[in-house]
C-alpha positions, 0 to 999 in steps of 0.5 A: 253201926248206924240204923235208920228206921222205916215206918213199919219195917226196918232198914239197917245201916252201920257205923262204927260198930254201934247201932243207934236209932236215927231217922226214918225212910218213909214207905208207902202210906198203906201199911199194916192195919190201914186202907188207902181210904182210911180217914187217918191218911191225910194226917199220915201224909202231913206226918210224912212231910213233916218228917222229911223236914225234920220237924218232928213236933208237927209230925207228932201233932199230925200223928196224934190227929190221926190216932184220934180219928182211927184209935187202936191202929198198931201202924200209927203207934209204930209210926209215932214211936219211930218219930219219937225216937227220931226226936230223942224221946225215948221213953215216949217211943217205948210206950208207943212200941209197947202199945203196938205189942199190946195190940198185936204181939206178933209185930216183930218190928215193934219188939225190935224198935223198943230194943233200940229205943231202950238202948239209946235211952241207956236201959241196956238190960231191957234192950237185951231183953227185947231183942230176946223177945224179938227173936222169940217172935222171929228166929230169923230176925238177923239184926236182933241177934247182931244188936244183942251181940254188940251189947253183950260185947260191950258188957265183956260177955264175949262168949254170948256175943259170939253166939249172937254173931254166929246166928246173925251170919248164919242168917245173913252170910254177907254181914261183914260187920258181924264177922268183924265184931266176931273177930273182935270178940275172939281177939278179946279172948286171945283166940288170935287164929279165930280172930284172923279168920273172921276178919279175913271173912269180913274183907272177903265179903267187903274188900273196901272195908278199911276197918277189916284190914286194919283189925286183921293187921292188928292180930297178924301183928300180934301173931308175929305175922309182920309182912302180912300185918304191914300189908293189911295196915297199908290197905287200910290206909289206902282205903281210908287216908284219914285213918292215921293210926293205920299209918302209925302201925304200918310204921311200927311194923316196918320198923320191927321188920328193919325196913327203916325207909319204909318206916319213916315214910309210913310215920311221916304219912301218920304225921300228915293224917293224924288229928291235932288232938294227937299232938303228943304222939305226933311229937313222939313219932317226930323224935322216933323218925330221927332215931330211925335215921340214926340206926340207918347211919349205924349208930345206937338207937336211943328208943325202943321200938314203937308200940302198935296202937291198939285201937 
């Protein structure tokens, strides 16, 4: 999951289920605590321009000047905290967001942003705590539940993760990533039926989400639903042709189903799509294809069935 921030408000993006602090998209210059005629406005404009150029050093200098002429404005500390975070200066970002909270403890975005910075600096427990504070200020702040759920999942606390993802989708029923990760959590708990149900909801919301189909294919394979699993792996590969492991698992499923021609075709697609770093598995599949050719000719197999990739 990939996260971009606004000055003052947040825009949420996602990449591979991991939430990260990246850049900012600058909104209007008149923000909380600032008026259009504020003496800090020229410096804020400069900071905006420098930020768009990814010149964080100069953006910070401009914001420091803005704070000199209008000290104690929460929005300016919020902006500087986001620039610090974008520059990878997470400790400084945490300090800025803490000042915002000290000046106005009702600014929910400050708690959330501080949690992001804590997370990126490796302070996971502090991040979890700050996501909790975010929720205590605004119980409908869905991204805080989602982010905290990801961290709980990574700690192996799957029940807590499920509870957070459940709240995230209650507030935002269109959050396909929350359903995906809730499916992952249920799968970790070996509750295949609930995992399948959540993956299904994920792809119902977002029919173009390859990872949703792939994940459902995995759990359906584990449930011995081989035709359905094959359909999901095939759909994932169609949506994301570079998803080599979808081709591999499609081939493994077809081999189990004794659809040998389809298995060979899928394994060949895997060889074409697989990265060079997968050289050992690529070589194994070359041998596996020859083994399937033997089975097609009525000769005994020399290899066991290809095990699916658990990814």
